[in-house]
C-alpha positions as CSV (number, residue, x, y, z in Angstrom):
1,M,-21.6,-49.7,-60.0
2,D,-19.3,-47.0,-61.2
3,K,-15.8,-48.4,-61.1
4,S,-14.4,-44.9,-60.1
5,H,-15.9,-45.3,-56.6
6,P,-13.3,-46.4,-53.9
7,W,-15.4,-49.3,-52.7
8,K,-16.4,-52.7,-54.0
9,L,-19.6,-54.6,-53.0
10,Y,-19.6,-58.4,-53.0
11,S,-23.3,-59.2,-52.8
12,S,-24.1,-62.5,-51.0
13,W,-20.4,-63.1,-50.2
14,M,-21.5,-65.3,-47.4
15,P,-24.2,-67.9,-48.2
16,P,-27.6,-67.4,-46.5
17,E,-27.5,-70.5,-44.3
18,E,-24.0,-69.6,-43.0
19,S,-25.0,-66.0,-42.3
20,E,-28.1,-67.1,-40.4
21,A,-26.1,-69.6,-38.3
22,L,-23.5,-66.9,-37.5
23,L,-26.2,-64.4,-36.6
24,S,-27.7,-66.9,-34.2
25,Q,-24.4,-67.6,-32.6
26,A,-23.7,-63.9,-32.3
27,L,-26.9,-63.1,-30.6
28,D,-26.4,-65.9,-28.1
29,H,-22.7,-66.0,-27.4
30,W,-20.8,-62.9,-28.4
31,P,-19.6,-60.4,-25.7
32,W,-21.8,-57.5,-26.5
33,E,-21.4,-54.2,-24.5
34,Q,-23.0,-50.8,-24.4
35,G,-20.1,-48.5,-25.3
36,K,-19.7,-44.9,-24.2
37,V,-18.2,-42.2,-26.4
38,H,-17.2,-38.6,-25.7
39,L,-18.9,-36.2,-28.1
40,F,-19.6,-32.5,-27.9
41,G,-18.0,-32.2,-24.5
42,S,-19.9,-35.0,-22.7
43,W,-20.2,-38.8,-22.5
44,H,-23.0,-40.6,-24.3
45,D,-24.2,-44.2,-24.7
46,E,-23.5,-45.4,-28.3
47,P,-26.8,-46.0,-30.1
48,R,-25.9,-49.6,-30.7
49,W,-24.1,-52.5,-29.1
50,S,-20.5,-53.4,-29.9
51,F,-17.3,-55.2,-29.0
52,F,-13.7,-55.4,-30.3
53,Q,-11.5,-58.3,-31.2
54,A,-7.9,-58.0,-32.2
55,D,-4.4,-59.5,-31.9
56,P,-3.3,-59.2,-28.2
57,G,-2.3,-55.7,-27.2
58,L,-3.5,-53.8,-30.2
59,M,-5.4,-50.6,-29.4
60,Y,-8.1,-48.7,-31.3
61,R,-9.4,-45.3,-30.2
62,Y,-12.3,-43.3,-31.4
63,A,-14.5,-40.6,-29.8
64,G,-12.7,-40.9,-26.4
65,R,-13.2,-44.7,-26.3
66,T,-10.1,-47.0,-26.1
67,L,-10.5,-50.6,-27.1
68,V,-7.7,-53.2,-26.5
69,G,-7.3,-56.5,-28.3
70,S,-7.1,-59.6,-26.3
71,G,-7.4,-62.3,-29.0
72,W,-10.1,-63.7,-31.2
73,L,-13.2,-65.8,-30.9
74,P,-12.6,-68.8,-33.2
75,E,-15.4,-68.0,-35.6
76,L,-14.2,-64.4,-36.0
77,H,-10.6,-65.5,-36.5
78,D,-11.7,-68.0,-39.2
79,L,-13.8,-65.2,-40.9
80,R,-10.8,-62.8,-40.8
81,K,-8.7,-65.4,-42.6
82,R,-11.3,-65.9,-45.3
83,I,-11.7,-62.2,-45.9
84,E,-7.9,-61.7,-46.0
85,H,-7.7,-64.5,-48.6
86,D,-10.5,-63.2,-50.8
87,L,-9.3,-59.5,-50.7
88,G,-5.6,-60.2,-50.6
89,I,-4.9,-57.8,-47.7
90,P,-4.2,-58.4,-44.0
91,F,-6.4,-57.4,-41.1
92,N,-5.6,-57.7,-37.4
93,S,-8.8,-56.3,-35.7
94,V,-12.5,-56.2,-36.0
95,L,-15.0,-53.8,-34.5
96,V,-18.4,-55.5,-34.3
97,N,-21.5,-53.4,-34.1
98,G,-24.9,-54.7,-33.3
99,Y,-28.0,-52.7,-34.3
100,R,-30.9,-54.1,-32.3
101,H,-33.6,-52.5,-34.4
102,G,-34.1,-49.5,-36.8
103,A,-33.6,-46.9,-34.1
104,D,-30.0,-47.9,-33.5
105,Y,-27.7,-46.1,-35.9
106,M,-24.2,-44.8,-36.8
107,G,-23.8,-41.1,-37.8
108,Y,-21.7,-39.8,-40.6
109,H,-18.0,-40.4,-39.9
110,R,-14.7,-41.6,-41.5
111,D,-12.5,-44.5,-40.3
112,N,-9.4,-42.4,-40.4
113,E,-8.0,-42.7,-36.9
114,V,-4.2,-42.4,-36.7
115,E,-3.6,-46.0,-35.8
116,L,-5.2,-47.1,-39.1
117,G,-2.3,-45.4,-40.9
118,Q,-2.5,-43.7,-44.3
119,N,-4.8,-45.2,-46.8
120,P,-6.9,-47.3,-44.4
121,Q,-8.9,-50.2,-45.8
122,V,-12.1,-51.5,-44.1
123,A,-13.8,-54.8,-45.0
124,S,-17.4,-54.6,-43.7
125,L,-19.6,-57.8,-43.5
126,S,-23.3,-57.4,-42.9
127,L,-25.5,-60.0,-41.1
128,G,-29.2,-60.0,-40.3
129,A,-31.6,-57.2,-41.3
130,T,-31.1,-55.3,-44.5
131,R,-30.2,-51.6,-43.8
132,D,-29.2,-48.6,-45.9
133,F,-25.6,-47.7,-45.8
134,L,-24.9,-44.1,-46.9
135,L,-21.7,-42.7,-48.4
136,R,-21.3,-39.0,-49.2
137,R,-18.4,-37.2,-50.7
138,I,-16.7,-34.7,-48.3
139,A,-15.8,-32.1,-51.0
140,P,-17.8,-30.9,-54.0
141,P,-19.4,-32.4,-55.8
142,K,-21.1,-33.7,-52.7
143,D,-22.7,-36.7,-54.3
144,R,-24.4,-39.3,-52.1
145,H,-24.7,-43.0,-52.6
146,V,-27.1,-45.4,-50.9
147,L,-26.2,-49.1,-50.7
148,S,-28.9,-51.5,-49.4
149,L,-26.7,-54.0,-47.5
150,Q,-28.2,-57.4,-47.1
151,S,-27.2,-60.3,-44.9
152,G,-24.0,-61.9,-46.3
153,D,-22.9,-58.8,-48.2
154,L,-19.2,-57.8,-48.0
155,L,-18.3,-54.1,-48.6
156,W,-14.6,-53.3,-49.2
157,M,-13.9,-49.6,-48.6
158,K,-10.6,-49.2,-50.4
159,P,-8.2,-46.2,-50.5
160,P,-9.0,-43.3,-50.8
161,C,-12.6,-44.0,-49.5
162,Q,-11.9,-42.8,-46.0
163,D,-10.2,-39.6,-47.3
164,V,-12.9,-38.8,-49.8
165,F,-16.2,-40.1,-48.4
166,E,-18.0,-40.2,-45.0
167,H,-20.3,-43.1,-44.3
168,A,-23.3,-43.7,-42.0
169,L,-26.0,-46.2,-41.1
170,P,-29.1,-44.0,-40.6
171,K,-32.1,-44.8,-38.4
172,R,-34.8,-46.8,-40.2
173,I,-37.7,-47.0,-37.7
174,R,-39.6,-49.6,-39.8
175,V,-36.7,-52.1,-39.5
176,Q,-37.4,-54.5,-36.7
177,G,-34.7,-57.1,-37.1
178,F,-31.2,-57.3,-35.6
179,R,-28.3,-56.3,-37.8
180,I,-24.6,-57.0,-37.2
181,N,-21.8,-55.2,-39.0
182,L,-18.2,-56.6,-38.7
183,T,-15.6,-54.1,-39.7
184,F,-12.2,-55.6,-40.2
185,R,-9.2,-53.2,-40.1
186,L,-5.4,-53.2,-40.0
187,I,-4.1,-51.4,-37.0
188,H,-0.5,-50.1,-37.3
């Protein structure tokens, strides 16, 4: 990988047996919900499942949706501490997205909401089905990168990634397996 890119991929950061166990726990016990977002003047169901964990009282807003932290599931708190240790930076929230199959997706966007402050950093852990993750530069040259994220991969989007690139998880109709993406962030 070109070292000039503002991200770093840690392939197989989580061992396969651990990621499989966490995926199973997630499917059976995590508090999934169908979120609604306000886009183009109307409300829409998000094309995925999600839920939010954060230190109590922290708020995160995007696309008309407001999420409020009320604490952590023990396994997510432990995971947060491991990622903080390995990356050497603090996080106080995680947005968890569940993609039930290849028709669930996330369009191009940047994680640059005001509560993330200047120079936001996002640590993104993938579990389950392998999916393409796209990054495209906002200004010329509009180069595009495709990362095939596998279960257990940790992607660290460092500054100035959110200022320079948009990212997306496109539809992949042939993908049948469930994929989870845990995006750890620091809310100010």
